[in-house]
PATI-305416 format. One line per field, with one value per residue: residue number from 1; x, y, z of N, C-alpha, C in turn; residue in three letters. Coordinates in steps of 0.1 Angstrom, whole numbers. Layout:
// residues N
seq	(NUM,...) .
neast	(X,...) .
nnorth	(Y,...) .
nup	(Z,...) .
caeast	(X,...) .
canorth	(Y,...) .
caup	(Z,...) .
ceast	(X,...) .
cnorth	(Y,...) .
cup	(Z,...) .
type	(Ala,...) .
// end
This chain:
// residues 282
seq	(1,2,3,4,5,6,7,8,9,10,11,12,13,14,15,16,17,18,19,20,21,22,23,24,25,26,27,28,29,30,31,32,33,34,35,36,37,38,39,40,41,42,43,44,45,46,47,48,49,50,51,52,53,54,55,56,57,58,59,60,61,62,63,64,65,66,67,68,69,70,71,72,73,74,75,76,77,78,79,80,81,82,83,84,85,86,87,88,89,90,91,92,93,94,95,96,97,98,99,100,101,102,103,104,105,106,107,108,109,110,111,112,113,114,115,116,117,118,119,120,121,122,123,124,125,126,127,128,129,130,131,132,133,134,135,136,137,138,139,140,141,142,143,144,145,146,147,148,149,150,151,152,153,154,155,156,157,158,159,160,161,162,163,164,165,166,167,168,169,170,171,172,173,174,175,176,177,178,179,180,181,182,183,184,185,186,187,188,189,190,191,192,193,194,195,196,197,198,199,200,201,202,203,204,205,206,207,208,209,210,211,212,213,214,215,216,217,218,219,220,221,222,223,224,225,226,227,228,229,230,231,232,233,234,235,236,237,238,239,240,241,242,243,244,245,246,247,248,249,250,251,252,253,254,255,256,257,258,259,260,261,262,263,264,265,266,267,268,269,270,271,272,273,274,275,276,277,278,279,280,281,282) .
neast	(1329,1348,1336,1312,1287,1299,1289,1283,1299,1308,1314,1342,1353,1377,1394,1417,1437,1460,1479,1481,1504,1512,1501,1464,1434,1405,1369,1357,1339,1310,1305,1296,1295,1319,1339,1354,1381,1394,1428,1451,1482,1494,1517,1545,1566,1562,1559,1573,1559,1532,1497,1490,1462,1445,1424,1413,1407,1391,1405,1415,1428,1410,1389,1373,1394,1407,1396,1381,1378,1368,1368,1356,1368,1369,1381,1368,1378,1373,1369,1361,1337,1328,1342,1350,1384,1399,1400,1402,1411,1391,1397,1405,1406,1420,1413,1428,1441,1468,1472,1457,1449,1445,1453,1456,1488,1497,1476,1468,1484,1503,1509,1487,1473,1486,1477,1456,1435,1422,1422,1404,1396,1413,1398,1395,1378,1367,1353,1342,1339,1325,1323,1315,1322,1322,1324,1343,1365,1376,1412,1431,1424,1403,1391,1390,1377,1396,1400,1393,1410,1414,1423,1437,1425,1443,1463,1456,1462,1489,1486,1470,1491,1508,1492,1485,1511,1521,1501,1494,1505,1494,1477,1481,1478,1473,1457,1423,1407,1391,1402,1428,1441,1440,1461,1481,1487,1490,1516,1533,1530,1543,1567,1574,1575,1598,1616,1622,1638,1667,1699,1719,1708,1699,1699,1719,1700,1675,1676,1679,1654,1638,1640,1633,1603,1599,1603,1585,1562,1563,1564,1534,1523,1528,1536,1568,1592,1600,1600,1618,1642,1645,1651,1674,1689,1694,1706,1732,1740,1742,1761,1780,1788,1791,1813,1830,1832,1844,1868,1880,1879,1898,1921,1924,1929,1954,1968,1970,1981,2006,2012,2012,2036,2056,2052,2063,2088,2099,2094,2114,2138,2138,2141,2167,2180,2177,2188,2215,2222,2220,2238,2262,2261,2266) .
nnorth	(1388,1388,1377,1367,1346,1310,1284,1249,1229,1205,1172,1153,1119,1101,1070,1047,1062,1070,1051,1065,1076,1099,1132,1137,1139,1154,1144,1163,1192,1217,1252,1285,1289,1277,1246,1230,1215,1196,1196,1174,1170,1141,1132,1142,1148,1169,1191,1197,1184,1189,1189,1196,1218,1225,1246,1241,1253,1235,1220,1247,1258,1253,1275,1306,1333,1354,1347,1350,1345,1352,1339,1329,1305,1276,1245,1218,1193,1159,1127,1093,1092,1113,1135,1162,1172,1193,1227,1250,1283,1312,1317,1337,1340,1348,1337,1332,1327,1325,1317,1290,1277,1278,1280,1263,1261,1248,1229,1210,1195,1167,1150,1144,1129,1106,1095,1068,1069,1090,1092,1074,1040,1044,1067,1095,1128,1153,1183,1210,1242,1267,1299,1319,1349,1369,1375,1377,1396,1430,1438,1437,1467,1471,1478,1455,1440,1426,1410,1434,1450,1472,1462,1458,1441,1427,1424,1407,1379,1376,1392,1369,1354,1362,1365,1337,1324,1339,1343,1356,1384,1408,1409,1428,1454,1491,1510,1509,1513,1512,1524,1536,1513,1505,1519,1514,1489,1494,1507,1483,1465,1480,1480,1454,1448,1467,1455,1430,1437,1436,1434,1450,1471,1489,1522,1539,1559,1548,1523,1532,1546,1524,1509,1527,1529,1501,1503,1520,1507,1486,1498,1503,1484,1458,1425,1420,1404,1385,1401,1421,1404,1396,1422,1430,1410,1419,1443,1434,1419,1442,1454,1436,1436,1461,1464,1450,1463,1483,1474,1464,1488,1502,1488,1490,1518,1516,1499,1521,1544,1528,1528,1555,1562,1544,1556,1581,1576,1568,1593,1609,1596,1597,1623,1629,1616,1629,1654,1647,1641,1662,1680,1665,1671,1697) .
nup	(94,122,153,140,146,143,119,125,96,86,97,102,103,112,111,120,133,139,123,102,78,58,51,52,35,38,26,0,4,6,9,10,-17,-27,-31,-5,11,42,56,70,89,103,115,135,125,106,117,145,174,168,159,126,111,81,65,27,-1,-29,-60,-68,-95,-113,-107,-114,-128,-105,-86,-47,-13,15,47,83,108,126,142,158,179,185,202,198,215,215,231,236,225,221,210,186,183,169,138,110,76,45,13,-18,-54,-50,-23,-14,7,42,80,109,122,145,157,176,200,198,218,229,211,215,238,247,262,258,229,215,206,184,171,154,155,136,135,119,118,98,82,54,43,28,-11,-38,-33,-32,-43,-17,-8,12,42,71,100,125,153,172,152,129,97,65,38,21,41,61,61,71,95,108,109,125,150,153,157,179,201,223,223,220,242,262,255,262,253,246,225,192,172,180,187,162,148,160,151,125,126,137,118,95,106,108,82,76,91,76,54,38,59,48,35,54,66,92,103,98,109,137,141,138,160,177,171,178,207,215,209,227,248,252,254,239,233,223,221,203,177,185,189,159,151,164,153,127,133,142,118,99,111,111,84,80,94,78,53,62,70,47,32,47,40,14,13,27,9,-12,-2,1,-25,-30,-19,-29,-57,-49,-41,-65,-79,-65,-71,-100,-102,-92,-111,-131,-122,-121,-147,-161,-147,-158,-184,-186) .
caeast	(1334,1351,1327,1300,1284,1301,1280,1292,1298,1307,1321,1350,1356,1393,1395,1429,1445,1477,1484,1485,1518,1514,1489,1453,1425,1389,1359,1353,1323,1306,1301,1295,1295,1330,1343,1366,1383,1404,1441,1458,1493,1493,1530,1552,1578,1563,1557,1575,1551,1518,1494,1484,1453,1441,1411,1419,1400,1392,1407,1417,1432,1395,1379,1374,1407,1405,1385,1387,1368,1369,1362,1360,1371,1374,1380,1365,1387,1368,1374,1351,1325,1322,1345,1360,1398,1404,1394,1409,1406,1385,1407,1401,1416,1416,1416,1427,1447,1480,1468,1443,1447,1449,1445,1463,1502,1496,1460,1467,1497,1502,1510,1473,1467,1490,1473,1448,1424,1418,1420,1392,1394,1420,1393,1398,1367,1373,1343,1347,1331,1331,1314,1320,1316,1328,1327,1351,1370,1385,1421,1438,1424,1392,1391,1382,1379,1402,1403,1394,1420,1411,1432,1434,1425,1456,1470,1445,1467,1501,1479,1464,1500,1513,1486,1489,1526,1524,1487,1494,1512,1485,1465,1482,1480,1466,1445,1415,1397,1397,1411,1442,1446,1447,1473,1492,1489,1495,1531,1536,1531,1553,1580,1576,1581,1610,1628,1623,1647,1684,1707,1729,1701,1694,1710,1719,1687,1664,1676,1675,1639,1631,1643,1625,1593,1596,1603,1573,1552,1564,1557,1523,1517,1529,1549,1573,1605,1601,1607,1632,1651,1647,1656,1689,1699,1692,1716,1741,1741,1744,1770,1794,1788,1797,1829,1836,1831,1854,1882,1882,1883,1911,1933,1924,1933,1967,1974,1969,1995,2017,2014,2017,2048,2062,2056,2068,2102,2103,2100,2126,2147,2138,2144,2181,2185,2177,2198,2226,2223,2221,2253,2272,2258,2275) .
canorth	(1397,1383,1376,1361,1328,1300,1268,1236,1229,1193,1164,1144,1111,1094,1060,1043,1076,1066,1044,1072,1081,1110,1143,1130,1149,1150,1146,1177,1197,1230,1264,1296,1292,1271,1234,1228,1198,1198,1188,1170,1160,1134,1129,1150,1150,1179,1203,1193,1179,1195,1183,1212,1215,1235,1244,1243,1253,1224,1225,1260,1261,1253,1286,1315,1340,1366,1343,1354,1339,1355,1332,1327,1294,1273,1235,1212,1178,1153,1112,1085,1093,1128,1142,1175,1172,1207,1236,1260,1298,1310,1321,1346,1336,1351,1326,1332,1316,1325,1312,1285,1271,1286,1272,1264,1254,1241,1230,1201,1187,1153,1140,1141,1121,1097,1091,1060,1071,1103,1087,1060,1029,1051,1073,1110,1135,1166,1195,1223,1253,1280,1308,1325,1361,1378,1368,1387,1407,1439,1435,1448,1479,1470,1473,1445,1439,1415,1410,1448,1459,1472,1456,1459,1427,1421,1422,1396,1363,1383,1396,1359,1341,1369,1360,1320,1322,1349,1347,1368,1394,1422,1411,1439,1466,1496,1514,1496,1516,1503,1535,1536,1499,1500,1529,1504,1478,1500,1507,1471,1461,1487,1476,1441,1449,1475,1443,1422,1441,1433,1441,1460,1482,1498,1533,1539,1566,1537,1516,1539,1550,1510,1505,1540,1524,1488,1506,1526,1499,1478,1507,1507,1470,1449,1414,1417,1400,1379,1408,1428,1394,1396,1434,1427,1401,1426,1456,1427,1417,1451,1459,1426,1438,1476,1464,1441,1471,1494,1464,1465,1502,1504,1479,1499,1528,1512,1500,1533,1552,1526,1529,1570,1562,1541,1568,1596,1575,1570,1606,1614,1591,1602,1639,1629,1609,1642,1664,1642,1641,1677,1681,1655,1679,1711) .
caup	(104,133,161,133,150,132,118,119,81,82,107,96,111,106,116,125,130,144,115,89,77,53,50,52,33,40,16,-4,10,1,17,4,-32,-29,-24,2,20,51,56,82,89,111,118,145,111,95,125,155,180,171,145,118,106,72,55,13,-16,-38,-71,-71,-104,-120,-101,-125,-125,-96,-73,-38,-5,31,56,96,107,140,143,173,178,195,203,191,222,211,244,228,229,217,202,180,184,156,127,97,65,33,5,-33,-63,-43,-8,-14,21,54,90,124,122,159,161,186,206,193,228,236,206,216,251,242,269,250,211,219,192,177,162,155,149,136,135,107,114,87,75,41,48,15,-20,-46,-21,-39,-42,-5,-2,18,59,78,115,131,167,170,149,113,87,51,32,19,53,71,62,80,109,111,113,139,162,156,165,191,208,237,221,221,252,274,251,272,251,238,213,180,163,187,182,145,145,164,142,113,132,138,103,87,113,102,68,78,95,67,41,36,64,43,30,64,70,105,108,97,124,148,141,138,175,184,170,188,224,216,211,237,262,253,259,230,236,211,223,189,169,192,184,147,148,167,142,114,137,142,106,94,117,106,68,81,98,71,45,67,68,32,27,54,34,3,18,31,-5,-20,6,-2,-39,-34,-12,-41,-68,-44,-40,-77,-84,-60,-79,-113,-102,-86,-123,-143,-119,-123,-163,-161,-144,-163,-199,-183) .
ceast	(1339,1342,1313,1297,1287,1289,1286,1288,1297,1317,1330,1355,1369,1393,1410,1440,1459,1483,1486,1499,1520,1497,1479,1445,1409,1381,1358,1340,1319,1301,1306,1300,1309,1334,1357,1371,1395,1417,1447,1470,1493,1507,1537,1563,1577,1565,1558,1567,1535,1511,1487,1473,1449,1430,1416,1408,1403,1394,1408,1421,1419,1387,1384,1388,1401,1398,1391,1374,1375,1361,1363,1361,1375,1371,1377,1375,1378,1375,1360,1334,1322,1328,1354,1375,1406,1399,1401,1405,1399,1395,1398,1410,1411,1422,1414,1435,1460,1480,1456,1441,1455,1445,1455,1474,1504,1483,1460,1478,1494,1504,1493,1466,1474,1487,1456,1439,1415,1413,1414,1393,1404,1414,1394,1385,1370,1360,1348,1334,1336,1320,1324,1314,1316,1327,1331,1355,1377,1399,1429,1435,1409,1395,1384,1386,1380,1408,1404,1404,1412,1421,1429,1434,1432,1465,1464,1457,1483,1496,1475,1478,1507,1505,1486,1503,1526,1508,1482,1499,1507,1474,1467,1484,1471,1452,1436,1406,1402,1406,1425,1447,1449,1459,1483,1497,1495,1513,1539,1540,1543,1566,1583,1582,1593,1619,1633,1632,1661,1687,1714,1721,1698,1707,1710,1706,1676,1665,1673,1658,1631,1631,1634,1608,1588,1595,1591,1560,1548,1557,1543,1515,1521,1539,1555,1588,1609,1607,1615,1645,1657,1656,1672,1698,1703,1706,1726,1748,1747,1759,1786,1795,1796,1813,1839,1841,1843,1869,1888,1886,1899,1923,1932,1931,1949,1976,1976,1981,2009,2023,2019,2031,2060,2067,2063,2086,2109,2106,2113,2140,2151,2143,2159,2187,2188,2186,2213,2229,2225,2231,2264,2272,2265,2291) .
cnorth	(1386,1385,1372,1351,1316,1290,1258,1232,1213,1186,1153,1134,1102,1080,1054,1053,1072,1058,1053,1076,1094,1119,1132,1141,1143,1150,1159,1179,1209,1239,1278,1298,1282,1260,1233,1214,1204,1190,1186,1163,1155,1132,1143,1156,1165,1189,1199,1184,1185,1191,1198,1206,1230,1234,1246,1243,1242,1224,1239,1267,1260,1265,1298,1324,1353,1362,1348,1347,1345,1345,1329,1311,1286,1257,1227,1199,1170,1136,1105,1086,1104,1139,1150,1174,1182,1213,1249,1275,1298,1320,1330,1347,1345,1345,1332,1323,1315,1319,1304,1277,1276,1278,1272,1253,1245,1239,1224,1198,1174,1147,1136,1129,1106,1089,1082,1062,1083,1097,1072,1054,1034,1061,1087,1117,1148,1175,1206,1233,1263,1289,1317,1338,1372,1367,1377,1397,1415,1436,1442,1461,1480,1469,1463,1444,1426,1415,1424,1457,1463,1471,1457,1445,1421,1418,1411,1383,1365,1385,1382,1348,1348,1361,1344,1319,1327,1352,1356,1381,1409,1423,1421,1455,1478,1504,1507,1500,1511,1513,1535,1522,1500,1508,1520,1494,1482,1502,1497,1464,1464,1483,1464,1441,1456,1459,1433,1426,1435,1438,1453,1473,1492,1510,1531,1548,1554,1530,1521,1543,1534,1506,1516,1534,1510,1491,1508,1516,1489,1485,1504,1493,1458,1439,1414,1414,1391,1390,1420,1417,1399,1411,1435,1418,1410,1438,1446,1423,1428,1457,1452,1435,1455,1477,1457,1449,1483,1488,1467,1480,1509,1498,1485,1509,1528,1508,1512,1542,1544,1525,1544,1567,1557,1549,1576,1593,1572,1582,1611,1610,1594,1620,1641,1624,1624,1653,1659,1643,1653,1684,1679,1665,1691,1710) .
cup	(115,143,156,139,138,132,117,105,79,94,99,106,104,114,115,121,132,132,101,90,69,53,46,48,33,28,11,2,2,10,12,-7,-37,-24,-18,5,30,51,67,82,102,123,127,134,106,107,140,165,182,157,140,113,96,65,39,7,-23,-53,-76,-87,-116,-118,-115,-118,-117,-85,-60,-28,8,40,71,97,123,137,155,170,187,193,200,201,221,225,234,234,228,209,195,181,168,149,117,88,50,20,-9,-38,-55,-30,-8,-4,33,66,104,120,136,164,173,189,205,207,235,227,207,232,247,250,261,236,215,204,181,163,163,151,149,129,128,110,108,82,64,43,37,5,-30,-36,-31,-34,-29,-3,7,34,63,93,119,145,173,166,136,105,75,49,32,28,65,72,73,93,116,115,124,154,166,162,179,197,214,234,219,232,262,272,260,269,240,228,198,169,168,184,167,141,150,156,130,113,129,126,93,94,107,89,68,79,83,54,45,48,59,37,41,68,89,113,106,108,135,150,144,155,182,186,178,200,221,216,222,249,262,255,251,235,223,213,209,179,173,184,173,141,150,159,131,120,136,126,99,100,116,90,71,83,88,58,48,67,55,28,34,45,20,4,21,15,-14,-15,-1,-14,-40,-30,-23,-52,-62,-44,-54,-83,-81,-69,-89,-111,-97,-102,-132,-136,-123,-139,-164,-160,-153,-180,-198,-183) .
type	(Met,Met,Gly,Thr,Glu,Leu,Gln,Lys,Thr,Val,Thr,Trp,Val,Ile,Asp,Asp,Phe,Ser,Glu,Lys,Lys,Ser,Pro,Ile,Glu,Ser,Pro,Val,Phe,Ser,Ser,Gly,Gly,Cys,Glu,Trp,Tyr,Val,Leu,Val,His,Pro,Lys,Lys,Asp,Tyr,Phe,Asp,Asp,Tyr,Met,Pro,Leu,Tyr,Leu,Cys,Ala,Ala,Asn,Pro,Lys,Ser,Leu,Lys,Pro,Gly,Trp,Lys,Arg,Arg,Ala,Ser,Leu,Arg,Phe,Asn,Ile,Leu,Asn,Gln,Ser,Gly,Lys,Glu,Leu,His,Arg,Thr,Ser,Glu,Gly,Tyr,Gly,Leu,Phe,His,Ser,Glu,Ile,Pro,Gly,Trp,Gly,Phe,Arg,Lys,Ala,Leu,Pro,Leu,Thr,Lys,Leu,His,Asp,Lys,Glu,Leu,Leu,Glu,Asn,Asn,Thr,Leu,Ile,Ile,Glu,Val,Tyr,Ile,Lys,Val,Val,Asp,Val,Gly,Val,Lys,Pro,Gly,Asn,Glu,Met,Leu,Asp,Phe,Arg,Gly,Phe,Asn,Val,Leu,Ser,Ser,Gln,Ile,Ser,Leu,Val,Ser,Arg,Ile,Phe,Glu,Lys,His,Pro,Asn,Phe,Ala,Val,Asp,Ile,Lys,His,Lys,Ser,Lys,Glu,Val,Lys,Thr,Phe,Tyr,Met,Lys,Ile,Leu,Leu,Gly,Leu,Ile,Lys,Thr,Val,Ser,Lys,Pro,Pro,Glu,Ser,Phe,Ser,Glu,Thr,Glu,Leu,Thr,Lys,Ala,Tyr,Ser,Met,Leu,Ile,Tyr,Leu,Met,Glu,Val,Gly,Phe,Lys,Leu,Asp,Trp,Leu,Lys,Ser,Lys,Leu,Asp,Glu,Val,Ser,Leu,Ala,Arg,Lys,Lys,Lys,His,Asp,Ala,Asp,Ala,Ala,Arg,Val,Gln,Glu,Leu,Glu,Lys,Lys,Val,Lys,Asn,Leu,Glu,Leu,Ile,Leu,Ser,Asn,Leu,Lys,Val,Glu,Leu,Asp,Lys,Glu,Lys,Ala,Lys,Ser,His,Thr,Glu,Thr,Glu) .
// end
């Protein structure tokens, strides 16, 4: 569970760090009955100006079918003298065959590593703090404590990514009880799932309801400008699709009216011909 004291599992020393061009893997180490390695991307080409750090299961395809691990995780990043350059927050990941790796996309600004006074002798040290807190998680239906929210185990990865991308989005919520916060999180995850649907699948009622839920969550203290932007994009895309469909319907109706007019004119001409023919026969 979150809040469990982590123990340092391994220390990884990377020499000639600035000369590395491609992702680097640490030596494999064991923890919680599973073998792991750390993956680091040393160049900004991958993720802007940040260095990502991930914990990965070693040889996941060789593990038993259905294997799962839950783990708390933190990285400490030091220079050769042991001075701490950065410490990530404590993350909480669910590892399984579909997601064998998990970590921090923006673990450290690369500007710190370009400073020779910080990165002594071009050597970087990464301390890995990990605690495997469960083995053989039941698929998706177990409630876990994550930063004061009760979350389904199947939702842990999603919630972790939200906190990683928007670390302060929940710091100002007004109610601190776990029950209320869990209720809020349930609404938020449902809203995120809704917003992920294709814009054309939204009814006007669904869109109005989504905005109502978003306003409610923002009123109780969540910082959700990022989600509002996404919902605005969905609304705009839906409007464009609706307008385009309406224009096509209008054009089709116009063509139908023109066709009806032509048919009406033809009928008039035909009636005239019939009347003329009838007169000549008499």
